[in-house]
Gaussian input, Z-matrix of N, CA and C with variables (Angstrom, degrees):
# hf/3-21g

backbone

0 1
 N
 C     1     B1
 C     2     B2     1     A1
 N     3     B3     2     A2     1     D1
 C     4     B4     3     A3     2     D2
 C     5     B5     4     A4     3     D3
 N     6     B6     5     A5     4     D4
 C     7     B7     6     A6     5     D5
 C     8     B8     7     A7     6     D6
 N     9     B9     8     A8     7     D7
 C    10    B10     9     A9     8     D8
 C    11    B11    10    A10     9     D9
 N    12    B12    11    A11    10    D10
 C    13    B13    12    A12    11    D11
 C    14    B14    13    A13    12    D12
 N    15    B15    14    A14    13    D13
 C    16    B16    15    A15    14    D14
 C    17    B17    16    A16    15    D15
 N    18    B18    17    A17    16    D16
 C    19    B19    18    A18    17    D17
 C    20    B20    19    A19    18    D18
 N    21    B21    20    A20    19    D19
 C    22    B22    21    A21    20    D20
 C    23    B23    22    A22    21    D21
 N    24    B24    23    A23    22    D22
 C    25    B25    24    A24    23    D23
 C    26    B26    25    A25    24    D24
 N    27    B27    26    A26    25    D25
 C    28    B28    27    A27    26    D26
 C    29    B29    28    A28    27    D27
 N    30    B30    29    A29    28    D28
 C    31    B31    30    A30    29    D29
 C    32    B32    31    A31    30    D30
 N    33    B33    32    A32    31    D31
 C    34    B34    33    A33    32    D32
 C    35    B35    34    A34    33    D33
 N    36    B36    35    A35    34    D34
 C    37    B37    36    A36    35    D35
 C    38    B38    37    A37    36    D36
 N    39    B39    38    A38    37    D37
 C    40    B40    39    A39    38    D38
 C    41    B41    40    A40    39    D39
 N    42    B42    41    A41    40    D40
 C    43    B43    42    A42    41    D41
 C    44    B44    43    A43    42    D42
 N    45    B45    44    A44    43    D43
 C    46    B46    45    A45    44    D44
 C    47    B47    46    A46    45    D45
 N    48    B48    47    A47    46    D46
 C    49    B49    48    A48    47    D47
 C    50    B50    49    A49    48    D48
 N    51    B51    50    A50    49    D49
 C    52    B52    51    A51    50    D50
 C    53    B53    52    A52    51    D51
 N    54    B54    53    A53    52    D52
 C    55    B55    54    A54    53    D53
 C    56    B56    55    A55    54    D54
 N    57    B57    56    A56    55    D55
 C    58    B58    57    A57    56    D56
 C    59    B59    58    A58    57    D57
 N    60    B60    59    A59    58    D58
 C    61    B61    60    A60    59    D59
 C    62    B62    61    A61    60    D60
 N    63    B63    62    A62    61    D61
 C    64    B64    63    A63    62    D62
 C    65    B65    64    A64    63    D63
 N    66    B66    65    A65    64    D64
 C    67    B67    66    A66    65    D65
 C    68    B68    67    A67    66    D66
 N    69    B69    68    A68    67    D67
 C    70    B70    69    A69    68    D68
 C    71    B71    70    A70    69    D69
 N    72    B72    71    A71    70    D70
 C    73    B73    72    A72    71    D71
 C    74    B74    73    A73    72    D72
 N    75    B75    74    A74    73    D73
 C    76    B76    75    A75    74    D74
 C    77    B77    76    A76    75    D75
 N    78    B78    77    A77    76    D76
 C    79    B79    78    A78    77    D77
 C    80    B80    79    A79    78    D78
 N    81    B81    80    A80    79    D79
 C    82    B82    81    A81    80    D80
 C    83    B83    82    A82    81    D81
 N    84    B84    83    A83    82    D82
 C    85    B85    84    A84    83    D83
 C    86    B86    85    A85    84    D84
 N    87    B87    86    A86    85    D85
 C    88    B88    87    A87    86    D86
 C    89    B89    88    A88    87    D87
 N    90    B90    89    A89    88    D88
 C    91    B91    90    A90    89    D89
 C    92    B92    91    A91    90    D90
 N    93    B93    92    A92    91    D91
 C    94    B94    93    A93    92    D92
 C    95    B95    94    A94    93    D93
 N    96    B96    95    A95    94    D94
 C    97    B97    96    A96    95    D95
 C    98    B98    97    A97    96    D96
 N    99    B99    98    A98    97    D97
 C   100   B100    99    A99    98    D98
 C   101   B101   100   A100    99    D99
 N   102   B102   101   A101   100   D100
 C   103   B103   102   A102   101   D101
 C   104   B104   103   A103   102   D102
 N   105   B105   104   A104   103   D103
 C   106   B106   105   A105   104   D104
 C   107   B107   106   A106   105   D105
 N   108   B108   107   A107   106   D106
 C   109   B109   108   A108   107   D107
 C   110   B110   109   A109   108   D108
 N   111   B111   110   A110   109   D109
 C   112   B112   111   A111   110   D110
 C   113   B113   112   A112   111   D111
 N   114   B114   113   A113   112   D112
 C   115   B115   114   A114   113   D113
 C   116   B116   115   A115   114   D114
 N   117   B117   116   A116   115   D115
 C   118   B118   117   A117   116   D116
 C   119   B119   118   A118   117   D117
 N   120   B120   119   A119   118   D118
 C   121   B121   120   A120   119   D119
 C   122   B122   121   A121   120   D120
 N   123   B123   122   A122   121   D121
 C   124   B124   123   A123   122   D122
 C   125   B125   124   A124   123   D123
 N   126   B126   125   A125   124   D124
 C   127   B127   126   A126   125   D125
 C   128   B128   127   A127   126   D126
 N   129   B129   128   A128   127   D127
 C   130   B130   129   A129   128   D128
 C   131   B131   130   A130   129   D129
 N   132   B132   131   A131   130   D130
 C   133   B133   132   A132   131   D131
 C   134   B134   133   A133   132   D132
 N   135   B135   134   A134   133   D133
 C   136   B136   135   A135   134   D134
 C   137   B137   136   A136   135   D135
 N   138   B138   137   A137   136   D136
 C   139   B139   138   A138   137   D137
 C   140   B140   139   A139   138   D138
 N   141   B141   140   A140   139   D139
 C   142   B142   141   A141   140   D140
 C   143   B143   142   A142   141   D141
 N   144   B144   143   A143   142   D142
 C   145   B145   144   A144   143   D143
 C   146   B146   145   A145   144   D144
 N   147   B147   146   A146   145   D145
 C   148   B148   147   A147   146   D146
 C   149   B149   148   A148   147   D147
 N   150   B150   149   A149   148   D148
 C   151   B151   150   A150   149   D149
 C   152   B152   151   A151   150   D150
 N   153   B153   152   A152   151   D151
 C   154   B154   153   A153   152   D152
 C   155   B155   154   A154   153   D153
 N   156   B156   155   A155   154   D154
 C   157   B157   156   A156   155   D155
 C   158   B158   157   A157   156   D156
 N   159   B159   158   A158   157   D157
 C   160   B160   159   A159   158   D158
 C   161   B161   160   A160   159   D159
 N   162   B162   161   A161   160   D160
 C   163   B163   162   A162   161   D161
 C   164   B164   163   A163   162   D162
 N   165   B165   164   A164   163   D163
 C   166   B166   165   A165   164   D164
 C   167   B167   166   A166   165   D165
 N   168   B168   167   A167   166   D166
 C   169   B169   168   A168   167   D167
 C   170   B170   169   A169   168   D168
 N   171   B171   170   A170   169   D169
 C   172   B172   171   A171   170   D170
 C   173   B173   172   A172   171   D171
 N   174   B174   173   A173   172   D172
 C   175   B175   174   A174   173   D173
 C   176   B176   175   A175   174   D174
 N   177   B177   176   A176   175   D175
 C   178   B178   177   A177   176   D176
 C   179   B179   178   A178   177   D177
 N   180   B180   179   A179   178   D178
 C   181   B181   180   A180   179   D179
 C   182   B182   181   A181   180   D180
 N   183   B183   182   A182   181   D181
 C   184   B184   183   A183   182   D182
 C   185   B185   184   A184   183   D183
 N   186   B186   185   A185   184   D184
 C   187   B187   186   A186   185   D185
 C   188   B188   187   A187   186   D186
 N   189   B189   188   A188   187   D187
 C   190   B190   189   A189   188   D188
 C   191   B191   190   A190   189   D189
 N   192   B192   191   A191   190   D190
 C   193   B193   192   A192   191   D191
 C   194   B194   193   A193   192   D192
 N   195   B195   194   A194   193   D193
 C   196   B196   195   A195   194   D194
 C   197   B197   196   A196   195   D195
 N   198   B198   197   A197   196   D196
 C   199   B199   198   A198   197   D197
 C   200   B200   199   A199   198   D198
 N   201   B201   200   A200   199   D199
 C   202   B202   201   A201   200   D200
 C   203   B203   202   A202   201   D201
 N   204   B204   203   A203   202   D202
 C   205   B205   204   A204   203   D203
 C   206   B206   205   A205   204   D204
 N   207   B207   206   A206   205   D205
 C   208   B208   207   A207   206   D206
 C   209   B209   208   A208   207   D207
 N   210   B210   209   A209   208   D208
 C   211   B211   210   A210   209   D209
 C   212   B212   211   A211   210   D210
 N   213   B213   212   A212   211   D211
 C   214   B214   213   A213   212   D212
 C   215   B215   214   A214   213   D213
 N   216   B216   215   A215   214   D214
 C   217   B217   216   A216   215   D215
 C   218   B218   217   A217   216   D216
 N   219   B219   218   A218   217   D217
 C   220   B220   219   A219   218   D218
 C   221   B221   220   A220   219   D219
 N   222   B222   221   A221   220   D220
 C   223   B223   222   A222   221   D221
 C   224   B224   223   A223   222   D222
 N   225   B225   224   A224   223   D223
 C   226   B226   225   A225   224   D224
 C   227   B227   226   A226   225   D225
 N   228   B228   227   A227   226   D226
 C   229   B229   228   A228   227   D227
 C   230   B230   229   A229   228   D228
 N   231   B231   230   A230   229   D229
 C   232   B232   231   A231   230   D230
 C   233   B233   232   A232   231   D231
 N   234   B234   233   A233   232   D232
 C   235   B235   234   A234   233   D233
 C   236   B236   235   A235   234   D234
 N   237   B237   236   A236   235   D235
 C   238   B238   237   A237   236   D236
 C   239   B239   238   A238   237   D237
 N   240   B240   239   A239   238   D238
 C   241   B241   240   A240   239   D239
 C   242   B242   241   A241   240   D240
 N   243   B243   242   A242   241   D241
 C   244   B244   243   A243   242   D242
 C   245   B245   244   A244   243   D243
 N   246   B246   245   A245   244   D244
 C   247   B247   246   A246   245   D245
 C   248   B248   247   A247   246   D246
 N   249   B249   248   A248   247   D247
 C   250   B250   249   A249   248   D248
 C   251   B251   250   A250   249   D249
 N   252   B252   251   A251   250   D250
 C   253   B253   252   A252   251   D251
 C   254   B254   253   A253   252   D252
 N   255   B255   254   A254   253   D253
 C   256   B256   255   A255   254   D254
 C   257   B257   256   A256   255   D255
 N   258   B258   257   A257   256   D256
 C   259   B259   258   A258   257   D257
 C   260   B260   259   A259   258   D258
 N   261   B261   260   A260   259   D259
 C   262   B262   261   A261   260   D260
 C   263   B263   262   A262   261   D261
 N   264   B264   263   A263   262   D262
 C   265   B265   264   A264   263   D263
 C   266   B266   265   A265   264   D264
 N   267   B267   266   A266   265   D265
 C   268   B268   267   A267   266   D266
 C   269   B269   268   A268   267   D267
 N   270   B270   269   A269   268   D268
 C   271   B271   270   A270   269   D269
 C   272   B272   271   A271   270   D270
 N   273   B273   272   A272   271   D271
 C   274   B274   273   A273   272   D272
 C   275   B275   274   A274   273   D273
 N   276   B276   275   A275   274   D274
 C   277   B277   276   A276   275   D275
 C   278   B278   277   A277   276   D276
 N   279   B279   278   A278   277   D277
 C   280   B280   279   A279   278   D278
 C   281   B281   280   A280   279   D279
 N   282   B282   281   A281   280   D280
 C   283   B283   282   A282   281   D281
 C   284   B284   283   A283   282   D282
 N   285   B285   284   A284   283   D283
 C   286   B286   285   A285   284   D284
 C   287   B287   286   A286   285   D285
 N   288   B288   287   A287   286   D286
 C   289   B289   288   A288   287   D287
 C   290   B290   289   A289   288   D288
 N   291   B291   290   A290   289   D289
 C   292   B292   291   A291   290   D290
 C   293   B293   292   A292   291   D291
 N   294   B294   293   A293   292   D292
 C   295   B295   294   A294   293   D293
 C   296   B296   295   A295   294   D294
 N   297   B297   296   A296   295   D295
 C   298   B298   297   A297   296   D296
 C   299   B299   298   A298   297   D297

   B1=1.3856
   B2=1.5747
   B3=1.2955
   B4=1.4932
   B5=1.4788
   B6=1.3048
   B7=1.4384
   B8=1.4895
   B9=1.2667
   B10=1.4975
   B11=1.5640
   B12=1.2974
   B13=1.4780
   B14=1.4902
   B15=1.3222
   B16=1.4258
   B17=1.5461
   B18=1.3673
   B19=1.4674
   B20=1.5450
   B21=1.3676
   B22=1.4264
   B23=1.5235
   B24=1.2563
   B25=1.4567
   B26=1.5518
   B27=1.3121
   B28=1.4064
   B29=1.5146
   B30=1.3038
   B31=1.4909
   B32=1.4959
   B33=1.3535
   B34=1.4070
   B35=1.5685
   B36=1.2595
   B37=1.5005
   B38=1.4432
   B39=1.2785
   B40=1.4735
   B41=1.5754
   B42=1.2052
   B43=1.4877
   B44=1.5233
   B45=1.3172
   B46=1.4297
   B47=1.5107
   B48=1.3049
   B49=1.4489
   B50=1.5382
   B51=1.3241
   B52=1.4669
   B53=1.5703
   B54=1.3302
   B55=1.4537
   B56=1.5531
   B57=1.3976
   B58=1.4236
   B59=1.5828
   B60=1.3440
   B61=1.4371
   B62=1.5021
   B63=1.3544
   B64=1.3344
   B65=1.5172
   B66=1.3543
   B67=1.4175
   B68=1.5684
   B69=1.3379
   B70=1.4707
   B71=1.5401
   B72=1.3165
   B73=1.4552
   B74=1.5301
   B75=1.3477
   B76=1.4062
   B77=1.5124
   B78=1.2922
   B79=1.5505
   B80=1.4666
   B81=1.3187
   B82=1.5008
   B83=1.4901
   B84=1.3463
   B85=1.4680
   B86=1.5280
   B87=1.2952
   B88=1.5275
   B89=1.5558
   B90=1.3630
   B91=1.4160
   B92=1.5873
   B93=1.2754
   B94=1.4643
   B95=1.4512
   B96=1.3499
   B97=1.4712
   B98=1.4692
   B99=1.3665
   B100=1.3821
   B101=1.5566
   B102=1.3240
   B103=1.4691
   B104=1.5311
   B105=1.3168
   B106=1.4401
   B107=1.4843
   B108=1.3662
   B109=1.4426
   B110=1.5121
   B111=1.2847
   B112=1.4793
   B113=1.4590
   B114=1.3513
   B115=1.4969
   B116=1.4679
   B117=1.3789
   B118=1.4794
   B119=1.5399
   B120=1.2672
   B121=1.5120
   B122=1.5103
   B123=1.3488
   B124=1.4632
   B125=1.4804
   B126=1.3094
   B127=1.5144
   B128=1.5592
   B129=1.3285
   B130=1.5009
   B131=1.4682
   B132=1.3597
   B133=1.4178
   B134=1.5545
   B135=1.3142
   B136=1.4865
   B137=1.5894
   B138=1.3024
   B139=1.4877
   B140=1.4277
   B141=1.2871
   B142=1.4145
   B143=1.5547
   B144=1.3050
   B145=1.4900
   B146=1.4883
   B147=1.3618
   B148=1.5006
   B149=1.5049
   B150=1.3764
   B151=1.4246
   B152=1.4767
   B153=1.2897
   B154=1.4668
   B155=1.5123
   B156=1.3178
   B157=1.4481
   B158=1.5695
   B159=1.3161
   B160=1.4194
   B161=1.5370
   B162=1.3234
   B163=1.4848
   B164=1.5000
   B165=1.3057
   B166=1.4655
   B167=1.4607
   B168=1.3066
   B169=1.4101
   B170=1.5332
   B171=1.3738
   B172=1.4250
   B173=1.4889
   B174=1.3307
   B175=1.4657
   B176=1.5094
   B177=1.3766
   B178=1.5135
   B179=1.4751
   B180=1.2813
   B181=1.4370
   B182=1.5559
   B183=1.2682
   B184=1.5746
   B185=1.5331
   B186=1.2745
   B187=1.5046
   B188=1.5666
   B189=1.3858
   B190=1.4019
   B191=1.5665
   B192=1.3082
   B193=1.4984
   B194=1.5196
   B195=1.2378
   B196=1.5566
   B197=1.5889
   B198=1.2602
   B199=1.4279
   B200=1.5852
   B201=1.2704
   B202=1.4728
   B203=1.5504
   B204=1.3528
   B205=1.4369
   B206=1.4541
   B207=1.3565
   B208=1.4745
   B209=1.5907
   B210=1.2593
   B211=1.4513
   B212=1.5617
   B213=1.3723
   B214=1.4435
   B215=1.5268
   B216=1.3491
   B217=1.4002
   B218=1.5548
   B219=1.2303
   B220=1.5436
   B221=1.5721
   B222=1.2883
   B223=1.4755
   B224=1.4887
   B225=1.2743
   B226=1.4905
   B227=1.5674
   B228=1.3521
   B229=1.4148
   B230=1.5506
   B231=1.3740
   B232=1.3761
   B233=1.5645
   B234=1.2772
   B235=1.4365
   B236=1.5268
   B237=1.3205
   B238=1.4201
   B239=1.5528
   B240=1.3306
   B241=1.4779
   B242=1.5198
   B243=1.2692
   B244=1.4973
   B245=1.5364
   B246=1.3383
   B247=1.4592
   B248=1.5008
   B249=1.2961
   B250=1.4880
   B251=1.5133
   B252=1.3397
   B253=1.4792
   B254=1.4398
   B255=1.3736
   B256=1.4295
   B257=1.5389
   B258=1.3021
   B259=1.4635
   B260=1.5374
   B261=1.3376
   B262=1.4693
   B263=1.5637
   B264=1.3683
   B265=1.4174
   B266=1.6231
   B267=1.3059
   B268=1.4726
   B269=1.5143
   B270=1.3364
   B271=1.4711
   B272=1.4819
   B273=1.3327
   B274=1.4049
   B275=1.5802
   B276=1.2912
   B277=1.5252
   B278=1.4659
   B279=1.3950
   B280=1.5017
   B281=1.5835
   B282=1.2800
   B283=1.4621
   B284=1.5071
   B285=1.3815
   B286=1.4214
   B287=1.5254
   B288=1.3623
   B289=1.4332
   B290=1.5503
   B291=1.3140
   B292=1.4711
   B293=1.5267
   B294=1.3463
   B295=1.4868
   B296=1.4383
   B297=1.3535
   B298=1.4415
   B299=1.4386
   A1=108.50
   A2=111.66
   A3=118.46
   A4=109.32
   A5=122.99
   A6=127.17
   A7=114.03
   A8=119.48
   A9=123.60
   A10=110.35
   A11=117.89
   A12=124.72
   A13=110.02
   A14=119.09
   A15=122.96
   A16=109.75
   A17=113.64
   A18=115.61
   A19=103.00
   A20=119.45
   A21=120.79
   A22=111.02
   A23=117.30
   A24=124.69
   A25=107.60
   A26=115.05
   A27=120.31
   A28=111.14
   A29=120.92
   A30=123.18
   A31=114.40
   A32=117.26
   A33=118.93
   A34=117.03
   A35=118.50
   A36=125.71
   A37=113.38
   A38=116.39
   A39=122.99
   A40=109.05
   A41=118.60
   A42=123.93
   A43=110.18
   A44=116.34
   A45=121.23
   A46=107.86
   A47=118.81
   A48=125.41
   A49=110.05
   A50=114.81
   A51=122.40
   A52=102.91
   A53=117.67
   A54=120.67
   A55=107.81
   A56=112.59
   A57=123.59
   A58=107.19
   A59=119.67
   A60=119.23
   A61=109.79
   A62=116.64
   A63=125.35
   A64=116.71
   A65=115.71
   A66=122.60
   A67=109.82
   A68=110.97
   A69=114.35
   A70=111.95
   A71=118.70
   A72=121.85
   A73=109.46
   A74=117.16
   A75=124.98
   A76=108.80
   A77=114.81
   A78=119.86
   A79=114.30
   A80=113.53
   A81=121.43
   A82=103.58
   A83=114.12
   A84=119.67
   A85=112.29
   A86=111.81
   A87=121.64
   A88=104.96
   A89=112.28
   A90=118.96
   A91=108.80
   A92=114.64
   A93=119.87
   A94=112.10
   A95=117.26
   A96=119.86
   A97=111.98
   A98=121.21
   A99=124.46
   A100=111.22
   A101=117.88
   A102=121.71
   A103=108.74
   A104=118.61
   A105=114.19
   A106=113.42
   A107=118.50
   A108=121.03
   A109=110.73
   A110=115.60
   A111=123.60
   A112=106.52
   A113=118.68
   A114=124.56
   A115=108.35
   A116=117.36
   A117=122.38
   A118=106.50
   A119=114.72
   A120=122.43
   A121=110.32
   A122=116.30
   A123=119.79
   A124=109.46
   A125=113.55
   A126=116.98
   A127=110.25
   A128=117.31
   A129=121.25
   A130=107.55
   A131=117.28
   A132=122.54
   A133=112.63
   A134=113.30
   A135=119.81
   A136=107.23
   A137=115.07
   A138=117.76
   A139=114.25
   A140=122.89
   A141=127.96
   A142=113.54
   A143=116.11
   A144=121.05
   A145=118.03
   A146=113.27
   A147=119.27
   A148=111.15
   A149=118.30
   A150=120.58
   A151=115.51
   A152=120.68
   A153=125.69
   A154=108.14
   A155=116.41
   A156=124.81
   A157=108.45
   A158=116.15
   A159=121.91
   A160=111.18
   A161=113.85
   A162=118.05
   A163=113.41
   A164=116.63
   A165=118.39
   A166=115.27
   A167=117.97
   A168=121.84
   A169=109.23
   A170=117.90
   A171=123.01
   A172=113.07
   A173=115.68
   A174=121.22
   A175=110.36
   A176=116.63
   A177=118.60
   A178=109.74
   A179=120.77
   A180=123.20
   A181=115.34
   A182=112.65
   A183=117.78
   A184=111.63
   A185=116.63
   A186=119.67
   A187=111.81
   A188=114.57
   A189=118.36
   A190=114.39
   A191=111.58
   A192=118.58
   A193=112.93
   A194=113.46
   A195=118.67
   A196=108.41
   A197=112.58
   A198=118.01
   A199=112.14
   A200=116.01
   A201=122.76
   A202=116.42
   A203=117.01
   A204=120.76
   A205=116.28
   A206=116.21
   A207=124.17
   A208=111.21
   A209=117.09
   A210=120.51
   A211=108.21
   A212=114.19
   A213=116.78
   A214=109.35
   A215=116.79
   A216=121.61
   A217=114.22
   A218=118.36
   A219=122.25
   A220=106.82
   A221=112.14
   A222=122.63
   A223=114.71
   A224=118.50
   A225=119.49
   A226=108.63
   A227=117.50
   A228=120.35
   A229=112.71
   A230=115.83
   A231=123.74
   A232=111.96
   A233=117.65
   A234=118.56
   A235=111.92
   A236=117.18
   A237=123.94
   A238=105.90
   A239=114.09
   A240=118.97
   A241=111.39
   A242=115.15
   A243=121.35
   A244=105.90
   A245=113.74
   A246=122.36
   A247=110.84
   A248=118.62
   A249=124.21
   A250=107.33
   A251=113.61
   A252=119.92
   A253=110.00
   A254=118.04
   A255=120.34
   A256=116.69
   A257=115.34
   A258=120.09
   A259=104.54
   A260=113.75
   A261=122.23
   A262=105.77
   A263=118.08
   A264=121.88
   A265=112.02
   A266=112.99
   A267=114.53
   A268=113.97
   A269=117.43
   A270=119.81
   A271=110.93
   A272=120.35
   A273=122.49
   A274=110.10
   A275=115.83
   A276=119.96
   A277=108.98
   A278=115.58
   A279=120.56
   A280=107.80
   A281=119.91
   A282=123.92
   A283=111.56
   A284=116.65
   A285=120.89
   A286=114.78
   A287=114.88
   A288=120.65
   A289=112.00
   A290=115.38
   A291=122.58
   A292=111.77
   A293=113.34
   A294=118.91
   A295=113.27
   A296=115.39
   A297=116.73
   A298=112.85
   D1=134.66
   D2=-174.82
   D3=-66.27
   D4=-22.85
   D5=-178.36
   D6=-53.89
   D7=-27.28
   D8=179.55
   D9=-66.08
   D10=-25.46
   D11=-179.01
   D12=-82.13
   D13=-5.94
   D14=-171.50
   D15=-114.61
   D16=132.74
   D17=-176.88
   D18=-131.22
   D19=120.02
   D20=178.65
   D21=-72.32
   D22=132.71
   D23=175.63
   D24=-130.60
   D25=170.93
   D26=179.66
   D27=-63.99
   D28=121.85
   D29=178.21
   D30=86.35
   D31=8.19
   D32=177.08
   D33=158.60
   D34=-144.27
   D35=-178.13
   D36=-138.23
   D37=144.01
   D38=169.11
   D39=-93.65
   D40=125.38
   D41=177.31
   D42=-109.60
   D43=126.31
   D44=-179.65
   D45=-93.86
   D46=131.22
   D47=-171.59
   D48=-131.01
   D49=153.94
   D50=172.34
   D51=-124.18
   D52=110.07
   D53=-168.35
   D54=-110.84
   D55=133.97
   D56=177.26
   D57=-108.91
   D58=105.17
   D59=178.30
   D60=-84.38
   D61=163.27
   D62=179.06
   D63=74.04
   D64=22.14
   D65=179.19
   D66=-71.85
   D67=170.41
   D68=179.31
   D69=-77.14
   D70=-17.44
   D71=174.66
   D72=-161.04
   D73=160.96
   D74=178.33
   D75=-78.43
   D76=132.13
   D77=175.66
   D78=-165.92
   D79=142.81
   D80=169.84
   D81=-80.06
   D82=135.14
   D83=-179.00
   D84=-105.51
   D85=-148.44
   D86=-176.36
   D87=-91.62
   D88=158.51
   D89=171.59
   D90=-81.44
   D91=125.34
   D92=177.77
   D93=-89.72
   D94=102.32
   D95=-172.71
   D96=-60.36
   D97=-43.63
   D98=-176.27
   D99=-67.96
   D100=-24.14
   D101=178.98
   D102=-94.17
   D103=-23.11
   D104=-176.61
   D105=73.61
   D106=31.20
   D107=-173.82
   D108=-152.71
   D109=154.02
   D110=177.09
   D111=-84.88
   D112=129.99
   D113=177.39
   D114=-80.52
   D115=135.57
   D116=179.71
   D117=-138.98
   D118=141.20
   D119=176.12
   D120=-117.71
   D121=130.15
   D122=173.66
   D123=-124.58
   D124=144.37
   D125=-176.44
   D126=-81.32
   D127=-18.70
   D128=178.68
   D129=-64.04
   D130=147.40
   D131=171.73
   D132=-74.32
   D133=161.13
   D134=-177.27
   D135=-88.57
   D136=57.24
   D137=176.02
   D138=-138.90
   D139=139.47
   D140=179.08
   D141=62.92
   D142=22.34
   D143=-178.35
   D144=75.65
   D145=9.92
   D146=-177.05
   D147=-62.84
   D148=-44.42
   D149=177.96
   D150=-66.77
   D151=-29.40
   D152=176.77
   D153=-69.54
   D154=-41.53
   D155=-178.43
   D156=-66.57
   D157=-41.89
   D158=178.47
   D159=-65.72
   D160=-40.67
   D161=177.27
   D162=-58.98
   D163=-49.69
   D164=177.23
   D165=-61.99
   D166=-38.68
   D167=178.13
   D168=-63.11
   D169=-44.64
   D170=178.88
   D171=-59.26
   D172=-46.04
   D173=179.90
   D174=-61.51
   D175=-46.26
   D176=179.52
   D177=-63.67
   D178=-41.64
   D179=178.57
   D180=-64.00
   D181=-52.31
   D182=-177.13
   D183=-70.39
   D184=-33.53
   D185=-177.29
   D186=-94.67
   D187=4.03
   D188=177.21
   D189=58.05
   D190=46.34
   D191=177.65
   D192=-97.82
   D193=159.34
   D194=174.57
   D195=-68.32
   D196=151.89
   D197=177.43
   D198=-58.28
   D199=141.75
   D200=-176.87
   D201=62.41
   D202=21.77
   D203=175.86
   D204=-93.65
   D205=-5.58
   D206=171.97
   D207=-102.70
   D208=134.56
   D209=-176.56
   D210=-133.02
   D211=125.13
   D212=174.19
   D213=-77.53
   D214=120.23
   D215=-177.90
   D216=-107.61
   D217=-22.99
   D218=179.16
   D219=-147.66
   D220=144.19
   D221=173.36
   D222=90.06
   D223=38.75
   D224=-173.80
   D225=-65.01
   D226=-26.44
   D227=-175.53
   D228=-119.05
   D229=18.64
   D230=-171.69
   D231=-128.75
   D232=159.21
   D233=175.35
   D234=-78.01
   D235=-22.93
   D236=175.95
   D237=-89.16
   D238=126.41
   D239=-176.19
   D240=-137.58
   D241=159.70
   D242=169.18
   D243=-128.45
   D244=131.82
   D245=179.33
   D246=-119.56
   D247=131.90
   D248=173.57
   D249=-86.07
   D250=125.39
   D251=176.07
   D252=-118.33
   D253=143.79
   D254=-178.63
   D255=-82.92
   D256=38.65
   D257=-179.23
   D258=-124.11
   D259=146.46
   D260=176.73
   D261=-63.87
   D262=154.47
   D263=-176.89
   D264=-55.89
   D265=-49.87
   D266=-176.50
   D267=-63.74
   D268=-36.19
   D269=175.59
   D270=-67.57
   D271=-42.84
   D272=-179.66
   D273=-63.81
   D274=-39.32
   D275=178.69
   D276=-62.56
   D277=-44.61
   D278=-177.24
   D279=-63.63
   D280=-40.59
   D281=-179.67
   D282=-64.84
   D283=-43.19
   D284=177.20
   D285=-63.71
   D286=-42.07
   D287=177.14
   D288=-63.65
   D289=-34.46
   D290=179.82
   D291=-66.26
   D292=-27.24
   D293=179.99
   D294=-70.44
   D295=-22.16
   D296=-178.71
   D297=122.61

């Protein structure tokens, strides 16, 4: 269940992700139950923060968020990341499930 990767916080939700940079295309993937994270692929390379910027843009686009409403809070130099999103946990879960 993707809900394990979501943690309600004041003013939004923390989403735990496992990011693969340098992919052939940007895409939100499956929830990895054993990792407790949502898999994400971004085509940008993991250099100079390009993959992080691509990740935030992808999340904002796919989850229909306003620009700059996603913030990387942990994992700036790691494949395991946490992003703060300005959506309540239940709304974020519903949007993720609607994506497939």
